[in-house]
ROVEX-924206 format. One record per residue (C-alpha): x, y, z; residue in three letters. Coordinates in steps of 0.001 Angstrom, whole numbers, plus 500000, padded with zeros to 6 digits. Example, Ala and Ser with C-alpha at 12.3 -4.5 7.8 and 13.67 -1.06 7.14 Angstrom:
2
512300495500507800ALA 513670498940507140SER 
***
This chain:
378
176770221407886789UNK 177672217784885973UNK 180082217579883048UNK 180979221282883120UNK 184512222643883420UNK 185537224642886476UNK 185304227809884384UNK 181763226947883245UNK 180750226224886843UNK 181989229702887725UNK 179887231319884940UNK 176939229293886186UNK 177399230418889792UNK 177665234084888776UNK 174476233771886698UNK 172572231913889470UNK 173619234546892010UNK 172549237374889712UNK 169209235655889047UNK 168565235156892781UNK 169557238664893887UNK 168720240950890969UNK 165889239208889101UNK 163803236821891223UNK 162775239455893830UNK 161329241643891029UNK 159972238968888677UNK 156332239275889788UNK 156380243093889716UNK 157925243211886238UNK 155198240831885073UNK 152320242630886787UNK 153338246177885820UNK 154832245174882440UNK 158199246746883273UNK 161086246383880797UNK 163956246144883348UNK 166610248095881454UNK 168773248875884490UNK 168860245240885610UNK 169841244067882131UNK 172629246665882027UNK 173905245235885311UNK 173868241808883652UNK 175818243279880736UNK 178525244401883195UNK 179012240692883931UNK 179450240026880202UNK 175896238838879491UNK 175089241438876790UNK 177186239769874086UNK 177997236353875485UNK 179088234673872239UNK 180280237852870514UNK 183994238390869829UNK 185916240283872534UNK 187390242922870174UNK 183959244633869988UNK 183029244172873651UNK 181727240613873640UNK 182610237850876093UNK 183799235422873398UNK 182238232415875129UNK 181027229171873563UNK 177454228118872778UNK 177562225692875704UNK 178722228465878053UNK 175843230573876747UNK 173300227805877352UNK 174512227339880930UNK 174262231097881593UNK 170762231508880102UNK 169472228479882013UNK 170749229939885291UNK 169448233465884595UNK 166037232099883625UNK 165504230763887146UNK 165263234427888206UNK 162979235688885419UNK 162320233669882289UNK 160714236533880365UNK 163638238934880873UNK 166221236241880121UNK 164375235279876938UNK 164587238887875724UNK 168313238927876580UNK 168728235774874496UNK 167142237505871481UNK 169331240570872020UNK 172419238329872137UNK 171355236640868890UNK 171049240026867147UNK 174485241182868327UNK 175995237882867174UNK 174452238343863713UNK 176023241800863370UNK 179350240524864740UNK 179391237498862419UNK 177953238867859170UNK 178754242575859458UNK 181907244169858070UNK 184508245725860373UNK 182899249166860231UNK 179470247758861127UNK 180878245592863927UNK 182651248533865545UNK 179714250889865029UNK 176990248687866512UNK 178433245924868719UNK 180127247770871620UNK 176970249668872662UNK 174890246494872246UNK 177292244349874283UNK 177149246884877130UNK 173366247051876669UNK 173626250813876431UNK 171521250039873373UNK 169127247123872867UNK 168329245083869741UNK 165264243406868234UNK 165016240654865628UNK 162513241332862839UNK 161586238306860739UNK 157928237436861413UNK 155191239331859538UNK 151401239383859938UNK 151070237017856970UNK 154268234972857296UNK 155129233237860550UNK 156331229689860002UNK 156544230373856242UNK 159275232976856750UNK 160579232712853176UNK 157342234290851893UNK 157893237581853745UNK 156711240695851906UNK 158505243654853541UNK 160297245211850582UNK 163549247172850325UNK 164019248952847008UNK 167523250124846185UNK 167791253815845329UNK 171390254896844956UNK 173139254520848306UNK 169925253766850185UNK 167132251236850497UNK 163509252309850865UNK 161666249921853185UNK 157934249306853142UNK 156012246694855110UNK 155531245541858676UNK 156805242987861163UNK 154677241333863864UNK 155322240040867405UNK 158651241860867731UNK 160198241447871185UNK 161370244800872489UNK 159625246586869602UNK 159348250325870241UNK 161632250256873297UNK 164780249026871590UNK 167338250922869511UNK 168480248550866755UNK 166264246435864474UNK 167802243560862503UNK 165297243344859662UNK 164798240640857037UNK 163365242214853876UNK 162871241456850209UNK 165400243038847841UNK 164914240494845060UNK 162421237985843690UNK 160190235554845600UNK 161565232856847888UNK 164506232778850282UNK 167113233959847740UNK 165392237346847392UNK 165803238230851077UNK 168446240566852527UNK 169258241747856041UNK 169295245417857056UNK 170058247089860377UNK 167512249852861006UNK 168158252353863792UNK 165430253816865990UNK 164612257363864965UNK 164938256620861236UNK 162143258544859428UNK 159411256144858293UNK 159983253721861183UNK 157022253427863562UNK 155443250944865959UNK 152052249415866652UNK 150311249257870014UNK 151887247316872852UNK 150449243804872750UNK 148705242304875795UNK 150230238872876314UNK 149655235814878503UNK 153303235848879601UNK 156618237448878647UNK 155277240668880188UNK 158651242083881228UNK 159415242701877556UNK 157222244813875270UNK 155947243308872026UNK 154794245494869152UNK 154445245535865383UNK 157326247310863635UNK 156141249337860635UNK 158137250714857691UNK 156626253446855508UNK 159122254742852933UNK 161788254177855574UNK 165168255158854111UNK 168133253047855275UNK 171747253418854052UNK 173169250571851966UNK 175994250636854519UNK 173542249108857026UNK 173123245891855029UNK 174643242806856649UNK 176331240565854098UNK 175466240561850406UNK 172046241034848822UNK 170164237754848923UNK 172072236464851964UNK 169430237549854478UNK 167511234278854783UNK 170717232358855402UNK 171704234896858087UNK 168258234627859680UNK 168353230830859821UNK 171896230695861212UNK 170830233157863882UNK 167826230998864719UNK 169912227834865205UNK 171550229578868139UNK 168266231205869124UNK 166677227770869450UNK 169393226642871846UNK 169006229893873797UNK 165230229671874162UNK 165456225973875061UNK 167964226957877754UNK 165491229523879112UNK 162927226699879293UNK 165401224593881274UNK 165780227406883809UNK 162019227764884258UNK 161661223998884725UNK 164611223892887124UNK 163022226616889270UNK 159621224898889110UNK 161019221562890301UNK 162555223336893306UNK 159265225126894052UNK 157351221827893864UNK 159938220104896032UNK 159615222839898666UNK 155807222813898555UNK 155631219034899057UNK 157787219286902168UNK 155632221935903906UNK 152048221281902773UNK 149891218741904597UNK 146769216991903380UNK 144883214109905060UNK 147132214533908105UNK 150376213904906229UNK 152969215893904341UNK 152466215747900589UNK 156100214609900378UNK 154984211247901871UNK 152499210626899044UNK 154036208061896705UNK 152126209311893662UNK 153578212801894133UNK 157025211341894819UNK 156859209532891489UNK 155690212641889638UNK 158524214683891129UNK 160986211977890086UNK 159597212080886532UNK 159899215884886446UNK 163550215776887517UNK 164278213018884987UNK 162663214963882139UNK 164655218050883131UNK 167998216233883095UNK 167189214553879743UNK 166213217892878183UNK 169349219571879554UNK 171581216877878040UNK 169912217307874640UNK 170323221083874718UNK 173967220912875744UNK 174701218283873090UNK 173185220549870418UNK 175106223553871768UNK 178386221651871371UNK 177446220587867832UNK 176675224196866882UNK 179927225440868409UNK 181904222821866481UNK 180115223641863228UNK 179019220045862757UNK 176918219082859760UNK 174100217814861977UNK 174038220962864148UNK 170854222480862672UNK 168801219303863111UNK 170157218748866640UNK 169215222342867526UNK 165700221674866223UNK 165446218410868183UNK 166680220103871367UNK 164289223041870992UNK 161340220712870334UNK 162130218322873174UNK 163200220837875815UNK 160379223344875336UNK 157713220599875318UNK 159146218711878288UNK 159888221816880342UNK 156358223150879868UNK 155052219798881104UNK 157339220070884152UNK 156206223623885000UNK 152553222700884493UNK 152917219644886743UNK 154610221803889399UNK 151593224129889299UNK 149274221125889703UNK 151207219991892752UNK 150545223382894351UNK 146791222813893987UNK 144730226011894138UNK 147724227949895437UNK 149511227324892147UNK 146854229353890364UNK 147460232427892520UNK 149830235127891351UNK 151373235164894839UNK 153083231901893828UNK 155877232069891252UNK 155081228721889623UNK 152136230150887625UNK 154404232792886086UNK 156891230177884919UNK 153984228335883252UNK 152791231511881508UNK 156274232666880485UNK 157402229304879138UNK 154315228500877064UNK 155335230724874157UNK 158669228909873807UNK 156809226145871958UNK 155774228738869355UNK 158640231171868759UNK 162091230673867209UNK 160253228276864880UNK 157132226495866127UNK 157576222983867430UNK 155590221777864408UNK 158281223330862182UNK 160966221666864353UNK 159308218315863567UNK 159344219186859847UNK 163084219985859956UNK 163891216725861745UNK 161675214640859440UNK 163145216219856280UNK 166618215453857554UNK 165705211822858216UNK 163889211324854923UNK 166073213688852866UNK 163004215256851200UNK 
***
């Protein structure tokens, strides 16, 4: 909590308490049985965590990006997978709040902020992951409607959620031909693929989202035609901070688990805590965690202030934090020895849940591209 205001420390405490009481005791069961913990997330929404950086007039908490980062880090200590889904949901609500008109904001945001309804972000396609600007899902204008055809892949919450923020092609090739539509569950022509079997992130379902002559009102378009790619990227700047914050929480929890294990486990007649090699590794883990946290919070402030370098700082923070925090969690597992590989021990779940953070919200290879282009201006 170093450097936080008293108010931010209070948010942090509320989130830590919720994570410890409402999430951590169920984390392993949600993972094992692949439970989407709707009731728990609605309890979190009662604390204001359903629309953290959404304006208060539509039910949001109106907090800053730094506040949001602090909250997601704390929640992630209880269940990284569930918190990561909540971060995506928050990003979707923010996109509607920021780019929607007044009618759209009032129609969609209140039920999303209360988590009475849940949202999914639909950008990735089977043939376009990192190359998002080449997406093929088409939306042809017919009078007051768009007819959608195509499919989205790896959609968090897909099939179980109510609102789909969909990037689709209304114009020519490239980013300028992309628009953003809000598609509601139950719309004819909207269907879902099978539930994917994943290494981690098992407390949230992942499915393909399929559009077959799916008719959506023009009134569900966010912003103007051709603005969709810009909306998607602005959403992802915040999404990168959010997912990096979830990585911080997993690493934070893993350091504490390693610390505890070293103080109770004996080998060669001595506590592991007396082994200087392990002392040094624990010190390195804590140092990496604090460095990553500072980078994430710096980027969160830049994004909140609308600084020119915000996008590149978000990319740097996402790259650094997700790489470093995975290393921390993996090292914590190693310190547990064979026990770390058992599902009875939480550390293995943090390793599995955090691994995908180096891939989604823009792969870490793409983060390097963004940073390099900014440095070289190419």
